[in-house]
C-alpha positions as CSV (number, residue, x, y, z in Angstrom):
1,X,2.6,9.5,-20.0
2,X,0.3,11.5,-22.4
3,X,-2.7,9.3,-23.4
4,X,-3.1,9.1,-27.2
5,X,-6.5,8.4,-28.7
6,X,-5.4,6.7,-31.9
7,X,-5.2,3.0,-32.8
8,X,-8.1,0.9,-31.5
9,X,-6.8,-2.4,-30.2
10,X,-8.9,-5.5,-30.5
11,X,-8.6,-7.5,-27.3
12,X,-7.4,-11.1,-27.6
13,X,-9.7,-13.9,-26.4
14,X,-9.6,-14.2,-22.6
15,X,-7.4,-17.0,-21.3
16,X,-9.4,-19.4,-19.0
17,X,-8.4,-19.0,-15.4
18,X,-8.6,-22.1,-13.1
19,X,-10.8,-21.7,-10.1
20,X,-8.8,-20.0,-7.3
21,X,-8.5,-21.7,-3.9
22,X,-10.3,-19.8,-1.1
23,X,-8.9,-19.0,2.3
24,X,-10.3,-21.0,5.2
25,X,-11.9,-19.0,8.0
26,X,-11.4,-20.5,11.5
27,X,-12.9,-17.9,14.0
28,X,-11.6,-19.7,17.0
29,X,-8.0,-19.9,15.7
30,X,-8.1,-16.3,14.5
31,X,-9.4,-15.1,17.9
32,X,-6.7,-17.1,19.8
33,X,-3.7,-16.1,17.6
34,X,-4.6,-12.5,16.7
35,X,-2.2,-10.0,18.2
36,X,-0.5,-6.7,17.3
37,X,2.2,-6.8,14.6
38,X,3.8,-5.0,11.7
39,X,2.1,-4.8,8.3
40,X,5.5,-5.4,6.6
41,X,5.3,-2.7,3.9
42,X,9.0,-2.8,4.6
43,X,11.5,-4.8,6.5
44,X,13.0,-3.6,8.7
45,X,9.9,-1.6,9.6
46,X,9.9,2.2,9.9
47,X,10.2,2.2,13.6
48,X,13.8,0.9,13.2
49,X,14.8,3.9,11.1
50,X,17.5,6.1,12.7
51,X,18.2,9.8,12.5
52,X,21.9,8.9,12.1
53,X,21.0,8.1,8.5
54,X,20.8,11.4,6.6
55,X,21.0,13.1,3.2
56,X,24.6,12.1,2.5
57,X,23.8,8.4,3.2
58,X,21.0,8.7,0.6
59,X,23.4,10.1,-1.9
60,X,25.7,7.2,-1.3
61,X,22.9,4.8,-1.9
62,X,22.1,6.5,-5.2
63,X,25.7,6.3,-6.2
64,X,25.7,2.6,-5.5
65,X,22.6,2.1,-7.7
66,X,24.4,3.9,-10.5
67,X,27.5,1.7,-10.3
68,X,25.8,-1.7,-9.8
69,X,25.3,-2.2,-13.5
70,X,21.9,-4.0,-13.4
71,X,18.9,-2.4,-15.1
72,X,15.9,-1.9,-12.9
73,X,12.8,0.3,-13.4
74,X,12.0,3.2,-11.1
75,X,8.9,3.7,-9.0
76,X,7.8,7.2,-7.8
77,X,5.6,8.1,-4.8
78,X,4.3,11.6,-4.2
79,X,2.8,12.5,-0.8
80,X,0.1,15.3,-0.9
81,X,-0.7,15.8,2.8
82,X,-3.7,18.2,2.6
83,X,-7.4,17.4,3.4
84,X,-10.4,19.7,3.6
85,X,-11.8,17.8,6.6
86,X,-10.7,15.3,9.2
87,X,-11.8,11.6,9.0
88,X,-11.7,10.4,12.6
89,X,-10.3,7.0,11.9
90,X,-7.3,8.3,9.9
91,X,-3.8,7.5,10.9
92,X,-2.1,9.1,7.9
93,X,0.3,12.1,8.0
94,X,-2.0,14.8,6.9
95,X,-2.8,18.6,7.2
96,X,-6.4,19.6,7.5
97,X,-6.9,23.1,6.1
98,X,-9.0,25.1,3.7
99,X,-6.2,27.5,3.0
100,X,-5.3,26.8,-0.6
101,X,-2.2,29.0,-0.4
102,X,-0.6,26.3,1.8
103,X,-1.0,23.8,-1.0
104,X,0.5,26.3,-3.5
105,X,3.6,26.8,-1.3
106,X,4.0,23.1,-0.8
107,X,3.7,22.4,-4.5
108,X,6.6,24.8,-5.2
109,X,8.8,22.9,-2.8
110,X,7.7,19.5,-4.0
111,X,8.6,20.5,-7.5
112,X,12.1,21.5,-6.2
113,X,12.5,18.1,-4.6
114,X,11.3,16.3,-7.7
115,X,13.9,18.2,-9.8
116,X,16.7,17.3,-7.4
117,X,15.8,13.6,-7.5
118,X,15.5,13.8,-11.2
119,X,19.0,15.1,-11.5
120,X,20.3,12.3,-9.3
121,X,18.7,9.6,-11.4
122,X,19.3,11.3,-14.8
123,X,20.0,8.9,-17.6
124,X,18.9,5.9,-15.6
125,X,15.9,3.6,-16.2
126,X,12.4,4.8,-16.9
127,X,9.6,5.1,-14.4
128,X,7.2,2.2,-14.6
129,X,5.1,3.0,-11.5
130,X,3.7,6.2,-10.0
131,X,1.5,6.6,-7.0
132,X,0.0,9.7,-5.5
133,X,-1.1,9.3,-1.9
134,X,-2.1,11.5,1.0
135,X,-3.9,13.2,2.6
136,X,-6.0,13.8,-0.4
137,X,-4.1,14.2,-3.7
138,X,-7.1,15.7,-5.4
139,X,-6.9,18.5,-2.9
140,X,-4.7,20.0,-5.6
141,X,-6.7,21.9,-8.3
142,X,-6.9,20.5,-11.8
143,X,-4.5,23.1,-13.0
144,X,-2.0,22.4,-10.2
145,X,-2.1,18.7,-10.9
146,X,-1.5,19.3,-14.6
147,X,1.5,21.4,-13.8
148,X,2.9,18.8,-11.4
149,X,2.5,16.0,-13.9
150,X,4.2,18.1,-16.6
151,X,7.1,18.8,-14.1
152,X,7.4,15.0,-13.4
153,X,7.7,14.3,-17.1
154,X,10.4,16.9,-17.4
155,X,12.4,15.4,-14.6
156,X,11.9,11.7,-15.3
157,X,11.4,9.4,-18.3
158,X,8.1,7.4,-18.1
159,X,7.1,4.1,-19.7
160,X,4.2,4.3,-22.1
161,X,0.7,4.3,-20.7
162,X,0.1,0.7,-21.6
163,X,3.2,-0.5,-19.8
164,X,3.2,1.7,-16.7
165,X,1.1,1.7,-13.6
166,X,0.2,5.3,-12.7
167,X,-2.2,5.5,-9.7
168,X,-3.8,8.2,-7.7
169,X,-5.9,8.0,-4.5
170,X,-9.0,10.2,-4.7
171,X,-11.7,11.3,-2.3
172,X,-14.9,11.0,-4.4
173,X,-16.3,14.0,-2.6
174,X,-13.6,16.2,-4.2
175,X,-13.9,15.3,-7.9
176,X,-16.4,15.8,-10.7
177,X,-16.9,13.7,-13.8
178,X,-14.9,16.3,-15.7
179,X,-12.0,16.1,-13.2
180,X,-11.9,12.3,-13.5
181,X,-11.5,12.6,-17.2
182,X,-8.8,15.2,-16.7
183,X,-6.9,12.9,-14.4
184,X,-6.9,10.3,-17.2
185,X,-5.6,12.8,-19.7
186,X,-2.9,13.9,-17.3
187,X,-1.5,10.3,-17.4
188,X,-3.2,8.4,-14.5
189,X,-4.5,4.9,-15.4
190,X,-5.4,3.5,-12.0
191,X,-7.8,5.0,-9.5
192,X,-8.2,4.2,-5.8
193,X,-11.3,5.5,-4.0
194,X,-11.7,5.9,-0.3
195,X,-15.1,4.6,0.7
196,X,-14.6,2.8,4.1
197,X,-18.4,2.2,4.5
198,X,-21.6,3.0,2.7
199,X,-23.8,3.2,5.8
200,X,-24.9,6.8,6.6
201,X,-24.8,6.3,10.4
202,X,-21.3,4.9,10.2
203,X,-20.2,7.7,8.0
204,X,-21.5,10.2,10.5
205,X,-19.6,8.5,13.3
206,X,-16.3,8.8,11.5
207,X,-17.0,12.3,10.0
208,X,-16.9,11.1,6.4
209,X,-20.3,11.6,4.9
210,X,-20.1,10.3,1.3
211,X,-23.4,9.3,-0.4
212,X,-23.3,6.1,-2.4
213,X,-24.4,7.8,-5.6
214,X,-21.4,10.1,-5.4
215,X,-19.0,7.2,-5.3
216,X,-20.9,5.3,-8.0
217,X,-20.8,8.4,-10.3
218,X,-17.0,8.6,-9.9
219,X,-16.6,4.9,-10.8
220,X,-18.8,5.3,-13.8
221,X,-16.8,8.4,-14.9
222,X,-13.5,6.4,-14.4
223,X,-14.9,3.6,-16.6
224,X,-15.9,6.1,-19.2
225,X,-12.5,7.8,-19.1
226,X,-10.6,4.5,-19.7
227,X,-9.0,3.9,-16.4
228,X,-7.4,0.5,-16.4
229,X,-8.1,-0.4,-12.8
230,X,-10.5,0.9,-10.1
231,X,-9.9,0.1,-6.5
232,X,-12.1,0.7,-3.4
233,X,-10.9,1.0,0.2
234,X,-13.1,-0.4,3.0
235,X,-12.7,-0.6,6.8
236,X,-14.3,-3.1,9.2
237,X,-14.5,-2.5,12.9
238,X,-15.6,1.2,12.7
239,X,-18.1,2.7,15.2
240,X,-21.8,2.0,14.5
241,X,-21.0,-0.9,12.2
242,X,-23.1,-4.1,12.6
243,X,-23.4,-7.3,10.7
244,X,-26.5,-5.8,9.0
245,X,-24.8,-2.6,7.9
246,X,-21.8,-4.5,6.7
247,X,-23.9,-6.9,4.7
248,X,-25.6,-3.9,3.0
249,X,-22.2,-2.2,2.3
250,X,-20.9,-5.4,0.7
251,X,-24.0,-5.6,-1.5
252,X,-23.2,-2.1,-2.7
253,X,-19.5,-2.8,-3.2
254,X,-20.2,-6.0,-5.3
255,X,-22.7,-4.0,-7.3
256,X,-20.1,-1.3,-8.0
257,X,-17.8,-4.0,-9.4
258,X,-14.4,-2.5,-8.7
259,X,-11.3,-4.3,-10.0
260,X,-9.6,-4.4,-6.6
261,X,-10.8,-4.1,-3.0
262,X,-8.7,-3.3,0.1
263,X,-10.4,-4.4,3.3
264,X,-8.6,-3.0,6.3
265,X,-9.2,-3.7,10.0
266,X,-9.7,-0.5,11.9
267,X,-6.8,0.0,14.3
268,X,-8.0,2.1,17.2
269,X,-4.8,3.7,18.5
270,X,-5.9,7.1,19.9
271,X,-2.6,7.3,21.8
272,X,-0.8,7.7,18.5
273,X,-3.5,9.4,16.3
274,X,-5.3,12.3,17.8
275,X,-8.3,12.3,15.5
276,X,-9.3,8.9,16.8
277,X,-9.9,10.4,20.2
278,X,-13.2,11.7,18.7
279,X,-14.4,8.2,18.2
280,X,-16.7,6.8,21.0
281,X,-15.1,3.5,21.9
282,X,-18.5,2.3,23.1
283,X,-19.9,2.5,19.6
284,X,-17.3,0.1,18.2
285,X,-18.1,-3.6,17.5
286,X,-16.6,-6.2,19.8
287,X,-13.9,-8.6,18.8
288,X,-16.3,-11.5,18.0
289,X,-18.4,-9.2,15.8
290,X,-15.4,-7.9,14.0
291,X,-14.3,-11.5,13.2
292,X,-17.8,-12.2,12.0
293,X,-17.7,-9.1,9.8
294,X,-14.4,-10.2,8.3
295,X,-15.9,-13.7,7.5
296,X,-18.9,-12.1,5.9
297,X,-16.8,-9.9,3.7
298,X,-14.5,-12.7,2.6
299,X,-17.5,-15.0,1.8
300,X,-19.3,-12.3,-0.2
301,X,-16.2,-11.2,-2.2
302,X,-15.2,-14.8,-2.9
303,X,-18.7,-15.6,-4.1
304,X,-18.5,-12.6,-6.3
305,X,-15.4,-14.0,-8.0
306,X,-12.6,-12.0,-6.2
307,X,-9.3,-13.5,-5.4
308,X,-7.7,-13.1,-1.9
309,X,-4.3,-11.7,-2.8
310,X,-3.1,-11.4,0.7
311,X,-3.2,-9.0,3.7
312,X,-6.4,-7.0,3.2
313,X,-6.4,-7.2,-0.6
314,X,-8.8,-8.8,-3.1
315,X,-8.7,-8.6,-6.9
316,X,-10.5,-10.0,-9.9
317,X,-8.7,-13.0,-11.3
318,X,-7.7,-11.1,-14.5
319,X,-6.4,-8.1,-12.6
320,X,-2.7,-7.4,-12.8
321,X,-2.2,-8.1,-9.1
322,X,-3.7,-11.6,-9.4
323,X,-1.8,-12.3,-12.5
324,X,1.5,-11.2,-10.9
325,X,0.8,-13.4,-7.9
326,X,0.2,-16.4,-10.1
327,X,3.4,-15.7,-12.0
328,X,5.5,-15.1,-8.8
329,X,6.1,-11.4,-9.6
330,X,4.0,-9.9,-6.8
331,X,5.8,-7.4,-4.5
332,X,4.9,-5.5,-1.3
333,X,6.0,-1.9,-0.6
334,X,4.8,1.2,1.2
335,X,1.7,1.5,-1.0
336,X,0.7,-2.2,-0.4
337,X,0.9,-4.9,-3.1
338,X,2.6,-4.1,-6.4
339,X,3.4,-5.7,-9.7
340,X,6.8,-4.1,-9.9
341,X,9.1,-6.2,-7.7
342,X,12.5,-4.9,-8.7
343,X,12.0,-1.2,-8.8
344,X,13.9,1.4,-6.7
345,X,11.3,3.6,-5.0
346,X,11.9,7.3,-5.0
347,X,9.4,9.2,-2.7
348,X,8.9,12.9,-2.5
349,X,6.9,15.0,0.0
350,X,6.7,15.3,3.8
351,X,7.1,11.9,5.6
352,X,7.5,10.0,2.3
353,X,9.7,6.9,2.4
354,X,12.2,5.9,-0.4
355,X,13.7,2.4,-0.9
356,X,16.9,2.8,-3.0
357,X,19.5,0.0,-3.2
358,X,19.9,-1.6,0.3
359,X,18.5,1.5,2.1
360,X,15.3,3.0,3.3
361,X,15.1,6.8,3.9
362,X,12.2,8.9,5.2
363,X,11.6,12.6,4.7
364,X,11.0,14.9,7.6
365,X,7.5,15.0,8.8
366,X,6.8,18.7,9.3
367,X,6.3,21.4,6.6
368,X,8.7,23.8,8.3
369,X,11.5,21.2,8.4
370,X,10.8,20.1,4.8
371,X,11.0,23.7,3.5
372,X,14.1,24.6,5.5
373,X,16.1,21.6,4.2
374,X,15.1,22.3,0.6
375,X,16.0,26.0,1.0
376,X,19.5,24.7,1.9
377,X,19.5,22.7,-1.3
378,X,19.4,19.4,0.5
379,X,17.0,16.6,0.0
380,X,14.7,16.6,3.1
381,X,15.9,13.2,4.5
382,X,15.1,12.9,8.2
383,X,16.0,9.4,9.0
384,X,16.6,6.0,7.5
385,X,18.5,2.7,7.6
386,X,21.1,0.8,5.7
387,X,20.2,-2.9,5.4
388,X,22.6,-5.6,6.6
389,X,22.9,-8.9,4.9
390,X,20.7,-10.4,7.6
391,X,18.1,-7.6,6.9
392,X,18.1,-8.4,3.2
393,X,17.8,-12.1,3.9
394,X,14.9,-11.7,6.2
395,X,13.2,-9.2,3.9
396,X,13.4,-11.7,1.1
397,X,11.7,-14.3,3.2
398,X,9.0,-12.0,4.5
399,X,8.3,-10.8,0.9
400,X,7.9,-14.4,-0.4
401,X,5.5,-15.3,2.4
402,X,3.4,-12.2,2.1
403,X,3.2,-12.2,-1.6
404,X,3.4,-15.9,-2.8
405,X,2.5,-17.7,0.5
406,X,5.4,-20.1,-0.1
407,X,9.2,-20.1,0.1
408,X,11.8,-22.2,-1.6
409,X,14.6,-23.0,0.8
410,X,16.9,-23.8,-2.1
411,X,16.2,-20.4,-3.7
412,X,17.1,-18.6,-0.5
413,X,20.3,-20.6,-0.1
414,X,21.3,-19.8,-3.7
415,X,20.8,-16.1,-3.1
416,X,22.4,-15.8,0.4
417,X,25.4,-17.4,2.0
418,X,23.4,-19.4,4.6
419,X,22.5,-22.9,5.4
420,X,18.8,-22.3,6.0
421,X,18.0,-25.0,8.6
422,X,21.0,-24.0,10.7
423,X,20.6,-20.3,10.3
424,X,16.9,-20.3,11.2
425,X,16.8,-23.1,13.7
426,X,14.9,-21.1,16.3
427,X,12.5,-19.7,13.6
428,X,11.7,-23.2,12.3
429,X,11.0,-24.4,15.8
430,X,8.4,-21.6,16.1
431,X,6.9,-22.4,12.7
432,X,6.4,-26.0,13.8
433,X,4.1,-24.8,16.5
434,X,2.1,-23.0,13.8
435,X,2.2,-26.2,11.7
436,X,0.4,-28.0,14.5
437,X,-2.3,-25.4,14.3
438,X,-2.6,-26.0,10.5
439,X,-1.2,-22.6,9.4
440,X,1.9,-23.7,7.6
441,X,3.4,-26.9,6.0
442,X,7.1,-27.5,6.4
443,X,9.4,-29.7,4.3
444,X,13.2,-29.5,3.9
445,X,12.6,-27.8,0.6
446,X,9.6,-25.6,1.1
447,X,7.7,-23.4,3.6
448,X,4.1,-23.3,2.4
449,X,1.3,-21.2,4.0
450,X,-2.0,-23.2,4.1
451,X,-5.4,-21.8,3.2
452,X,-6.1,-21.6,6.9
453,X,-2.8,-19.7,7.5
454,X,-3.2,-17.0,4.9
455,X,-5.3,-14.8,7.1
456,X,-2.6,-15.0,9.7
457,X,0.4,-14.6,7.4
458,X,1.6,-11.6,9.5
459,X,2.0,-13.9,12.5
460,X,4.2,-16.2,10.3
461,X,6.3,-13.3,9.1
462,X,6.8,-12.1,12.6
463,X,8.7,-15.3,13.3
464,X,11.5,-14.0,11.0
465,X,11.5,-10.4,12.4
466,X,14.6,-10.2,14.6
467,X,13.7,-6.7,15.8
468,X,10.4,-7.6,17.4
469,X,11.9,-8.6,20.7
470,X,13.6,-5.2,20.9
471,X,10.3,-3.3,20.6
472,X,8.1,-2.2,23.4
473,X,4.7,-0.5,23.6
474,X,1.6,-0.7,21.4
475,X,3.1,0.4,18.1
476,X,1.3,-1.9,15.7
477,X,-2.2,-2.8,14.6
478,X,-3.8,-6.2,15.3
479,X,-2.9,-8.9,12.8
480,X,-6.6,-9.9,12.4
């Protein structure tokens, strides 16, 4: 993963890209059909994981991967849970502290977990994807990050820089130009910046004051350092947001010219996330205003040349995500959309979720439990699930709908021992109701999501989720 400054490559002439179709925005339909539902970064979703699945089940899954004989790349995720201050909107698993010794202790245990995972996967395929999330990964010092990256390279074999996708989430308030260049030298080639909103009043309301010039300086530094892709995260529906503030924010986002943009709907669930209790609900925009904000953002980003990839994500037409979608290679996992569809995902750190073989496994969520299990020389698996044939079948369908907006019935029948129309008779009946609303087009050979239906693709995927009827309570964010 070391970046060599040697041969200068002359880029080939760009391949013309046909105009991309745009999603259709129907405010009345979105308002009527919007409801709470999973984001499907996995299927089954994490609320179906069981504590009956433990460390030994994970070892069995790894053994199965070793014996299956097929060559697949690896993907790594590392969770750094620490933050210096609390953002009121945040629903992530994080630890807010200024005590740097806590990070040093955590890092020692994280290295131990990485080493254990590296031994389990020794001699297997190389890592093609790496993602650091949090929390705030750049809470670690430059020296700590360098040591951690060196430890990863000792434990795993990595694809060359030009072939791998090595990403890190950063808080622009925590890095200097020099630190950005150092991250590139350490092997990262993709950068994701938390922005949320550029309006000072909105930033005050969510306790994340981040001047525009600070963010622009980090983007400029990343360009200068040679990062291959720069992404910005935004949220609509935050307190103090108005149509006017959102329009100004979008002007600044377009001017910043990132390669990818994630536009999330703020899910206000203070019963689940304590920091959100500090948000004054009276300051939040109403449902109609939030829909208008979403329409404004879509129109502005489309006019600026961005492609709607799917749930919350936009990218330039030449970006790897857009290319992967056109080529049918796009995948969705716990970090969102990905170009690496067939990779086993190994995740390290508190609360991190792995996807190995036909299993999901999640690490314990508290530092004390995490440290205790590693002290016992056990991977800190707290819960998980082994997927049945039905789970794998429905996961494949949901993946296709989320990533490609279409599904070949024949391809599913070739991959699984089912007769689609008979097996999914109830689901097809529900989809026909959505067809009458213009969200989906059904034929005996294909299920195709229309331009009007793409903004409600979560609703369509929920049709195939057999666990939804077993769930109770407000566990999920609104679908729009």
